[in-house]
C-alpha positions as CSV (number, residue, x, y, z in Angstrom):
1,M,90.3,136.1,124.4
2,G,88.5,138.7,126.4
3,I,91.4,141.1,126.5
4,S,90.3,144.7,127.2
5,V,91.7,147.7,125.4
6,S,93.5,150.1,127.7
7,S,94.7,153.7,127.1
8,S,98.3,152.7,127.4
9,G,100.5,149.8,126.2
10,S,100.2,146.5,128.0
11,P,102.8,143.8,128.1
12,S,100.1,141.2,127.7
13,R,99.3,142.6,124.3
14,F,102.9,143.1,123.0
15,H,103.1,139.5,121.7
16,L,99.6,139.3,120.2
17,T,99.7,138.0,116.6
18,G,97.4,138.8,113.7
19,E,95.6,135.6,114.3
20,D,95.1,136.5,117.9
21,I,93.4,139.7,116.8
22,I,91.2,137.8,114.4
23,N,90.1,135.4,117.1
24,E,89.5,138.4,119.5
25,C,87.2,140.0,117.0
26,K,85.6,137.2,115.0
27,S,82.4,137.1,117.2
28,S,81.6,140.6,116.2
29,V,83.0,141.0,112.7
30,N,81.7,139.6,109.4
31,F,84.9,139.2,107.5
32,N,83.1,138.5,104.2
33,E,81.9,142.1,104.3
34,K,85.4,143.5,104.6
35,S,87.1,144.5,101.4
36,V,90.7,145.5,102.2
37,L,93.3,147.2,100.0
38,I,96.9,147.0,101.3
39,T,99.9,148.9,99.9
40,G,103.3,147.2,100.1
41,G,101.6,143.9,99.9
42,T,104.4,141.8,98.5
43,N,106.9,142.0,101.4
44,G,107.2,142.0,105.2
45,I,104.2,142.9,107.3
46,G,102.2,144.0,104.3
47,L,102.3,140.5,102.8
48,E,101.5,138.9,106.3
49,T,98.6,141.4,106.7
50,C,97.2,140.3,103.3
51,R,97.5,136.6,104.3
52,V,95.9,136.8,107.7
53,L,92.9,138.9,106.6
54,A,92.3,136.8,103.4
55,C,92.4,133.6,105.5
56,A,89.9,135.2,108.0
57,G,87.5,135.6,105.1
58,A,88.1,139.1,103.9
59,N,88.4,140.2,100.2
60,V,91.9,141.4,100.0
61,Y,93.6,143.5,97.3
62,A,97.4,143.5,97.5
63,L,99.3,146.4,95.9
64,G,102.9,146.0,94.7
65,R,105.3,147.3,92.2
66,D,106.9,144.1,91.0
67,Q,104.7,141.9,88.8
68,S,106.5,138.6,89.5
69,K,106.5,139.1,93.3
70,L,102.8,140.1,93.2
71,E,101.9,137.0,91.2
72,N,103.8,134.8,93.6
73,V,102.1,136.3,96.6
74,V,98.6,135.9,95.1
75,K,99.3,132.3,94.1
76,T,100.7,131.4,97.5
77,I,97.8,132.9,99.4
78,Q,95.2,131.4,97.1
79,N,96.7,128.0,97.7
80,E,96.5,128.5,101.5
81,L,92.9,129.7,101.1
82,K,92.1,126.4,99.3
83,E,93.8,124.4,102.0
84,K,91.9,126.1,104.7
85,T,88.6,126.2,102.7
86,S,88.4,129.9,103.5
87,S,85.8,132.1,101.9
88,G,88.3,134.9,101.6
89,S,90.0,136.1,98.4
90,I,93.2,137.7,97.2
91,Q,93.8,139.8,94.1
92,G,96.9,141.6,93.1
93,Y,97.3,145.0,91.5
94,I,100.4,146.8,90.2
95,C,100.9,150.2,91.9
96,D,104.2,151.9,92.2
97,L,104.0,154.7,94.8
98,N,107.2,156.1,93.3
99,S,105.1,157.3,90.4
100,F,101.9,159.4,90.3
101,Q,101.1,158.0,86.8
102,S,101.3,154.4,88.2
103,I,99.1,155.4,91.1
104,K,96.5,156.9,88.7
105,E,96.6,154.0,86.3
106,F,95.9,151.6,89.2
107,A,93.0,153.7,90.5
108,D,91.5,153.8,87.0
109,K,91.8,150.0,86.6
110,F,90.4,149.4,90.1
111,E,87.4,151.5,89.2
112,Q,87.0,149.9,85.8
113,D,87.0,146.5,87.5
114,R,84.2,147.7,89.7
115,C,86.1,146.8,92.9
116,Q,84.8,148.0,96.2
117,V,86.9,148.9,99.3
118,N,86.0,149.8,102.8
119,I,89.3,149.3,104.5
120,L,92.5,151.0,103.2
121,I,95.8,150.0,104.9
122,L,98.6,152.3,103.9
123,N,101.4,150.0,104.9
124,A,104.2,150.6,102.3
125,G,107.3,152.3,103.6
126,I,110.9,152.8,102.5
127,T,114.2,154.1,103.9
128,N,117.1,155.4,101.9
129,F,120.8,155.5,102.8
130,N,121.3,158.2,100.1
131,Y,119.2,161.1,98.8
132,V,117.0,159.7,96.0
133,K,114.2,161.3,94.1
134,T,110.9,159.8,92.8
135,I,109.9,159.6,89.2
136,D,108.0,162.9,89.8
137,E,111.2,164.5,91.3
138,L,110.2,164.4,94.9
139,E,112.6,163.4,97.7
140,Q,111.8,159.7,97.7
141,T,111.3,158.9,101.4
142,I,108.6,161.6,101.9
143,G,107.4,161.0,98.3
144,V,106.6,157.4,98.8
145,N,105.8,157.1,102.5
146,H,103.4,160.0,102.5
147,I,102.8,161.9,99.3
148,G,102.3,158.9,97.0
149,Q,100.0,157.2,99.6
150,A,98.1,160.5,100.1
151,Y,97.5,160.7,96.4
152,L,96.3,157.1,96.3
153,T,93.9,157.9,99.2
154,K,92.6,160.9,97.4
155,L,91.7,158.8,94.4
156,L,90.1,156.1,96.5
157,L,88.0,158.4,98.7
158,P,84.9,158.3,96.5
159,N,85.0,154.4,96.7
160,L,85.6,154.5,100.5
161,I,82.7,156.9,100.9
162,A,80.4,154.9,98.7
163,N,81.1,151.8,100.8
164,C,81.1,153.4,104.2
165,P,81.5,152.9,107.1
166,S,85.1,152.7,106.0
167,R,88.5,152.9,107.7
168,I,91.9,154.1,106.7
169,V,94.9,152.7,108.6
170,V,98.3,154.3,108.3
171,V,101.4,152.4,109.4
172,S,103.7,154.9,111.0
173,S,106.5,154.2,113.6
174,D,107.5,155.4,117.0
175,L,110.4,156.9,115.1
176,H,108.0,159.7,114.2
177,A,108.8,161.3,117.5
178,G,111.2,164.3,117.2
179,P,111.2,167.7,115.5
180,P,107.9,168.9,114.0
181,L,107.4,168.9,110.2
182,N,109.7,171.3,108.7
183,Y,107.9,172.3,105.5
184,Q,110.6,174.6,104.2
185,M,113.2,171.9,104.6
186,L,110.9,169.3,102.9
187,D,110.2,171.7,100.1
188,Q,113.9,172.2,99.6
189,W,114.5,168.5,99.5
190,N,111.6,168.1,97.0
191,S,113.2,170.8,94.8
192,G,116.5,168.9,94.6
193,M,118.4,170.6,97.4
194,K,120.1,168.1,99.7
195,N,121.1,170.5,102.4
196,G,120.3,169.0,105.8
197,W,119.2,165.7,104.3
198,H,119.9,162.6,106.5
199,I,118.5,159.1,106.5
200,A,117.2,159.4,110.0
201,R,115.7,162.9,109.5
202,S,114.0,162.0,106.3
203,Y,112.4,158.9,107.8
204,Q,111.3,160.7,111.0
205,Q,109.6,163.4,108.9
206,S,107.8,160.9,106.7
207,K,106.6,158.8,109.7
208,L,105.4,162.0,111.4
209,A,103.5,162.9,108.2
210,N,101.9,159.4,108.5
211,V,100.5,160.3,111.9
212,L,99.3,163.7,110.8
213,F,97.7,162.3,107.7
214,A,95.5,160.0,109.8
215,R,94.6,162.8,112.2
216,A,93.7,165.1,109.2
217,L,91.7,162.4,107.5
218,A,89.8,161.7,110.8
219,S,89.0,165.5,111.2
220,R,87.8,165.9,107.6
221,F,85.8,162.7,106.9
222,Q,84.3,161.5,110.1
223,S,80.9,163.0,109.0
224,Q,81.1,160.8,106.0
225,Q,81.6,157.7,108.1
226,I,85.3,157.3,107.4
227,T,87.6,156.9,110.4
228,A,91.4,156.9,110.3
229,Y,94.1,155.5,112.6
230,S,97.9,155.5,112.7
231,L,100.1,153.0,114.4
232,H,103.5,151.7,115.4
233,P,103.7,148.0,114.3
234,G,106.7,147.3,116.6
235,V,110.4,146.7,115.7
236,I,110.3,143.8,113.2
237,K,113.2,142.2,111.4
238,T,112.0,143.0,107.8
239,N,113.9,144.1,104.7
240,L,113.1,147.7,105.6
241,G,116.5,149.4,106.0
242,S,118.4,146.3,105.0
243,G,121.0,148.4,103.2
244,I,121.6,150.8,106.0
245,P,124.8,150.3,108.1
246,L,124.3,149.6,111.8
247,L,120.4,149.5,111.6
248,G,120.4,145.7,111.7
249,L,122.8,145.9,114.7
250,A,120.6,148.4,116.4
251,K,117.6,146.2,116.0
252,S,119.4,143.4,117.8
253,F,119.5,145.5,121.0
254,L,115.7,146.4,120.8
255,K,112.8,144.3,121.9
256,T,111.5,142.9,118.6
257,K,108.4,141.3,117.3
258,T,107.9,138.4,114.9
259,M,106.3,139.0,111.6
260,S,103.1,137.5,112.9
261,E,103.1,139.9,115.9
262,G,104.0,142.8,113.7
263,V,100.7,142.8,111.9
264,A,98.5,142.7,115.0
265,T,98.1,146.4,115.5
266,S,97.3,147.1,111.8
267,I,94.7,144.3,111.8
268,F,93.3,145.6,115.1
269,C,92.8,149.1,113.7
270,A,91.3,147.7,110.6
271,I,88.6,145.4,112.0
272,K,88.0,146.0,115.8
273,T,84.5,147.1,116.3
274,D,83.6,150.3,118.3
275,L,86.8,152.2,117.4
276,E,84.9,155.1,115.9
277,N,85.5,157.3,119.0
278,E,89.2,156.7,118.6
279,T,89.4,158.0,115.1
280,G,92.6,160.0,114.5
281,K,94.4,158.2,117.4
282,Y,97.8,156.6,117.4
283,F,98.0,152.9,118.4
284,A,100.8,150.6,119.6
285,D,100.5,147.0,120.8
286,S,96.8,147.2,119.8
287,T,96.1,149.9,122.4
288,V,95.5,153.6,122.1
289,Q,98.4,156.0,122.8
290,N,98.3,159.7,123.3
291,D,100.8,160.7,120.6
292,A,98.2,162.0,118.1
293,D,96.5,164.5,120.5
294,K,98.9,167.3,120.3
295,W,98.0,169.0,117.0
296,T,95.4,171.7,116.5
297,E,92.9,172.0,113.7
298,Q,95.1,174.8,112.3
299,D,98.1,172.5,112.3
300,L,96.1,169.9,110.4
301,E,94.8,172.4,107.9
302,Q,98.4,173.5,107.1
303,F,99.5,170.0,106.7
304,W,96.6,169.1,104.5
305,N,97.1,172.2,102.3
306,W,100.8,171.5,101.9
307,T,100.2,167.9,100.9
308,E,97.4,169.0,98.4
309,K,99.6,171.6,96.8
310,I,102.4,169.2,96.1
311,I,100.0,166.7,94.5
312,Q,98.3,169.5,92.4
313,D,101.7,170.8,91.3
314,K,102.9,167.3,90.2
315,V,99.7,165.7,88.7
316,K,99.1,166.8,85.2
């Protein structure tokens, strides 16, 4: 397509689909060499990301927490691969980000199966209308959207390093904008105190953590040929927040993307060549934004240590 990447969003790239990105990159990417693990792979843009990358020829691992949904996704995509005579593949693994035990069991099985991964897409995300806790007694929004995926990443890092150059792509949201991370407040929520908890605040803090996580990963692992990116997929009519009053109404007033358009930036960050110099950056509409440039190394160190402490305290 010959579309250049600018430093700010471009209307011409807003409606790009996942297939458009594949076509844009296919001359410089060997998809058969891409092994991609995607969290939240049974619904919404996670499922579509799995489908598009597998059809392009990548080896895809879809993670989900529901066995029947996972089996259906794998079967459906495998049928499409046969129809298109694609050399790609799709496998499903159970992994419930709500449980550290489930995450560890997945990582152990993934290693036992001698699977290799060089692209990790942290796509899973939840919102809650009410205060809910994970199996490990963390506030669920931050527990699943950040802490669970951070633990998964920690367990997969040796695999990613062994198969470098590797990429980690973190699906965030423009809704990350707002107050800085309030560690004291998050610790209180994680300890069971609901003071100050609100659906919008919990989601904003978790999506901000996603951006910081990509920045911290980029800072720590670039020397080991691991790059990381965070992104806003766009406003998409998915099941995310389906139980939240007025959210669906609010979406009707915003400029939305189709499911096919909603996966474009994730796929762009996962496969676009020559993005190494953009590691740690935040993307929207498949273009670099400036949102991830405002944190110091001290900020990232504080964030990393806070995340690590929670994991260490909870993992037995």
